[in-house]
N, C-alpha and C positions, 0 to 999 in steps of 0.2 A: 614584474615591469618592463614595459617596451624597449628591446633591445635598442640603444642607438645608433641611428645611420651611419653607411661611411659611403667616401666616393671614390668612384675611380675619375682619374686626369690621363688623359690622353691630348699628343700634338693632334692628331685629327681621329675623331670618332661619328660616329661608325666608320669604317674605312673598308673600301674591297678587297684591298689585300691582308686584313686581318681581322677578318671574320672572326677569328676564335675568340679574338675579344668580346665582344658581343656576343656572344654563346658560351664564355666563361659568367658575364655579369648576367646570363639568363639564367643560367644553373644555379649559381649564389644566389637569387634571387628565389629560386625555387626550393634551395635549403632555408628561408625564414629571413635572409639578412636584406636589409633595404640599402639598395644601393644607389644610389644618385649619379649622373654622370657630366661632367663637362672636359669640352673641347677646346683648345686654343683657337684651332681654324674650323670653320664647317668644313666638311666632305665634300672632295671631289665623287664626282659619279651617282650620285644620289639617285638622279632619274634610272640606273639601273641597279639600285637594289629593291631587294625585296620589299613586301608593305609594312612588315614589321621592322625593316631596319632605316625606315623612312618617318615611320612614328619614332622610334626610338631617341635619332638626331630633332625632332619638333619637342622630346622629352629634354635633352639635353641642352647645357649651359655653353653656348658660344661667346667666351670670351670675346675676341677682337670684334664681334659683333656691335659691342657695347659703344655706346659713343661720349666724344669728349666731357660733356657735361655727368654722364653717367659714370665713369674713371675719377674725375674730380670728388665726384660727393662719395663714393666708395672710400675713398682714401680720408677725406676730411673727416668719417666714421670712423675710418681708421684711429688716425690718430686723436680725436678725441675720446674712443672706448679704450686707449691703452699707449699712451703717449711715448712711456716708454720704448715697452716693445715694437711701436711704430718706427723712433728713433733707432734702435738695435736692428729692424729688418732696415733702413735705408741704410743704416752704416756697412752691413753686410751687403748690400748692394755694389754699394759705390766700392768695393775692394775688385766684383768682377773685373772693376776694368783691368784691373793688375793682374788675375789671377784669371784661371779656367778661359772662358772665350775671349780674355782681352781685349772687351768692346763697349763700350762706354752705350751705344746706341742699346748693344743687347741687355747691356745691363739697366740699364731704363724701363724698357720693354719688360724688363722679367719683374722688375718693381713694380711696372702699370699693375699687371696681368696679376700679381701677388696681393694686392690690394682689393680687385673685384672678387676674387675669386675667394677672400677672408670675409669678405661679406654675403657673400653667397652661401657660406659655409654656417656662419653665423646662424643666417636666416632659416638654413635648415637642419643645423641642431647638429652638425657635423664634426666629429674630433679628429677624424682620422681619412686620411688619404693613401691612395692606392697610385701607384702609375707604373707602368710596363714601359720595357726595353732603358731603362733609365738614362734617357735621352733630354735634352734640356727644360723640357716640363720638373725634371724632378731636382732642377733648378730652384724653380719657381715654389716646389714642394720646401725645400728646405729653406727659403725665404719667408714661408709662412710658418714656419718649423718654431725660426729666430723670433720673428713677432710672438708668439704663445698662442696656446690654449689647440694648436693642431699639433699631431704627431703624423708619419709618414711613413710608406712599405714600398718597394721597390720588387717589382721583377725581371730580373735579367737575362737576357738573352746570348747574348753574343752572336758571332763573334766580333762583330765589325765596332764594339764597344770598349774590346778589349786592345782595341786599336789606336785608340784615342784616349787613354787613361787621363792625362795632364788636363789637355784642352777639355774634354768633359769632364771634369771633375769627380771622378770614379769612386777615387779612395774617400773623398767626401760624401759622395750620395750613400756611399756602403756604410760608414762611421755613424753618420746621424742617422740612419733609420733604425726602425722599429724593427724590422726584421727582413732580411732579403728573401726572393722565392728567388729559388735556383729552378732553369727547367732540366738540369742535366748534371749527373756528375762532371761532366767536364765544363762544362758552366758552374758548378759550386768552385772548382778546384781552381780555376782562374779570378775568381774572386774573394779565396782562402789566400790565393799570391800577393794579394795588393793588400789585405788586413793584418792588423795583431789577434795573433791567436788567442788572445780571450776574448774575443765577440764572434769567435768561429760560431757560437751554437745560437747565434742570431740567424746560422741559414742552412736555409730549408730546401731540400728537393720535393717541388714540386711539379710536375709533369706537365705540360699542355695537354689537350687531349681531344675527342670528337666523342660523340652520341651514336653511338654502334647500330642504337636504331635509327636515324637520319638515313644514316649510312648502310644500309643494307646490303647483306651481297646482291652484285647485281646480275641478270640472266646473262647467260652465254651469248655474246652477241652475236655470233655467229657469221663473224667476218671472210670472207674470201681471201682478203689482204690482210695481214696484222695490222692493226692499228694502235699505233702508240701515241701516246700523252705526255705531257708537260706542262705543267700550271702553276704559272707564276711570274712575278715583274719579269718585263725582259730586260735585265740589268746585268754590268758582268761580273760580279759573285754566283750568276746562276749558273756559268759554263754552255750556255746554250749554243755557243759559236763550237765548243768541242760536239756536243751534241752533230748540228749538221754534219761536222768530220766524220764520225762515227759512221751516222746516215750514208753521205758520200761512199764508205768504205761496204756498207751493206747492198747499195747501187752498184760496184764493181763487180760486187762478187754475184751478181745476181740473186739477191734476197729479196723478195717483194716486202713492201711496206708503206705506211703512211704515218706522217707527223704531222699530229696538231699542237700549235702552242695555242693554248690560253692565258689571256694576260696580255699588257701593254706596258711600254718603258721605252726608255731613250735608248735601248738598243736593237728597237726593230727595222727601221732604214738599213743598218749594219747584217743585222741576222739576212732579211728578205735577199741584202744581196748576197749574201755569204752562200743564200741556198743556189739563187742562179750561177756563181762563179764555179759553185760545182755540179750544176748540172743536174740540180735535182728539184727544183722549183714546183715542176708536180706534181711531185709527191709531198710537197709542205703547206699546213694549212696556215695563217696567222688571223685568230678572229677576233683580235682585240679583248680590252676587258668584258666581262660578263659578269650578271649577280647569280650569286649561289645557286640561285633553283636551274640555272641555264650551266652551272660548269656541273653540277649533279648529273648531266642529260648528256656530258660529254664523257663523266665516269662511267658510264653506263653504255658508252659504243668502245670502250675501249679494251685492248685485247693485253695491251703492256704500258706501265706507269714510268717515267724515267726523269729522275732529275740528275743534273752534269753537274752538281755546283763545289763553288771553290770555294766557298764562304757559309756555314747556315750555323744556326741552329739547333734544333731538330724541327725537322717542316711538318708542319701541319698538313699538308699536302699528302706529303706521304703516308699520314696516320689515314687520311681519308681513303683513298687507293687502297691501302694493306684494310682497312674496314669493310670494303665494295669486294673483296677479293681477287684486286685486281692485284699482279706479280706487280715487283717493286723493281728497280735497279735505281740505285743512285751511290756516290762516294764515301771512301773509307775520308772523312773528313770529322770534325770537333764533335758531335755529340751523336751522325748520325749510327754510329755501330753500337750506339744501345738500343736504338729503335730499332736495327738490321743486324738479323744474324746472319752473315753470308752463307747462301745456297741450303740454309734453312726456313728464312720466312723472306727471304727477299736475295737478289744479287748485291754487289758491292766492285765497285772498278776503281783503279788508280786514277783520283783525281788530275785531272790537264791530261786524259792518254785514251785520244778518240778509237784507238786499236784493241786497247783492252775493252773499250768502254761497248764497239763496235763486236768483240766476241761476247761477253756480256750478252746483246741484244739478239746475236745468233742463235744463243743456247737456247732464250726463251720462244724466240720466236717458230723455230724448227721444233719446240719438243714442250707439247700439247699438255703432256703428261706433268711435267716439270711446272707449265705455270698453273695446271689447276692445285698442285701440292705447294708451292708456293704460298698461291693463293688463299687458301685457306689456313693455313700456317700464318699468315700475314694478319688475318682476321682476329685470329687467335691471340694471338701476339697483343693487338690491338685493345683486345677485351681485358685481357691479363692486365695490361699496366699505362695504357692511355685512355681509359674510359674517362670522358672530361665528368660524370658524374660523383664516382669516386675519388678522381685525386681533387675534384673541388669540396668536396668535404673535406678533407684534409684542409686545404688554403683558406676554408669557413674556421676551421677551428684556430688556425693563427691569429687569425682576425676577431676572433672572440677573447683569445687569449690576450693577446696586445691590451685590447680594449680593459681587460682585466687588472691590468698591470697598473702597483700603485705609484 
């Protein structure tokens, strides 16, 4: 008997900043699961994505691309197929005007999206949906569950979602989910904090991961000046202004370096101004958003990878760098110490402290042997605990187990 397909629902898929979701889905498909994909909106930056990602976008349902007649037709079919379930879903959507987002426009939008997705799942024989980040698309999944015939699960990353528990309806999302995939012990502890102990057995740690073969050790780049690399969106949570201040300290100490920011975001202009104000603009490059093939080229040229974040789950870019045997520096926050054991497979700095970050950077810049040792240990950590194929075998079992529930 052929296994019933599942669906992944994202607010934007595939996405430049969340390529690990694309790779996760590909890995699950290799495990034998049939995974369909749906995205609320059409992704930005398709032109710089890989050809495989562009094909994935063409094969993905783009919910907001549906016309008004198509939306109305989907809802009329939902009503005809299950009148009681449709009214229950409508009632749940109506409550969103008073709870959670407390926004009638959003409530109508989620209701409209749920109808489109219900018909799409019916057409493709899908009875279970998985959603990443527990963001507003999980509210759409809740509405679909109210209609009937659909179950859902969520991956929770944190920490942002833990700051907006009420407006995000996180407790309800957790309570109604068939299971919750937590990416770290820190994440699971926060989910447990919000839930009745009777359902803690639904919370499973399945770490994110990368393909160690795709991110194989890079050759020694042989740079005369240490090449520092930071990959990620240019947003406040990433602490990139602190990184620039740490680099300014290195500059005053006469320590040579070059820093590359790979990524884009609302903080770019402020970061460029910050670099100029500290007199290090000639030592800093902003590449903008790049596709994964180009990002890997920057990894290959890097001596040190650094992420000075204030808020993170467990960054996949750290795993990528570690797999390539690039020594990494990040901060002692949330789930990052589960990935990086200080002075064993990377270095950890005090968050928000440019002087401590500068000390960690100087330690690696001036000690090639330390870079080599930490780089090799970092790759071993990724192979042992953050291999996407091994971890996704566990995720696949959770999908299969929930589908076998009575």
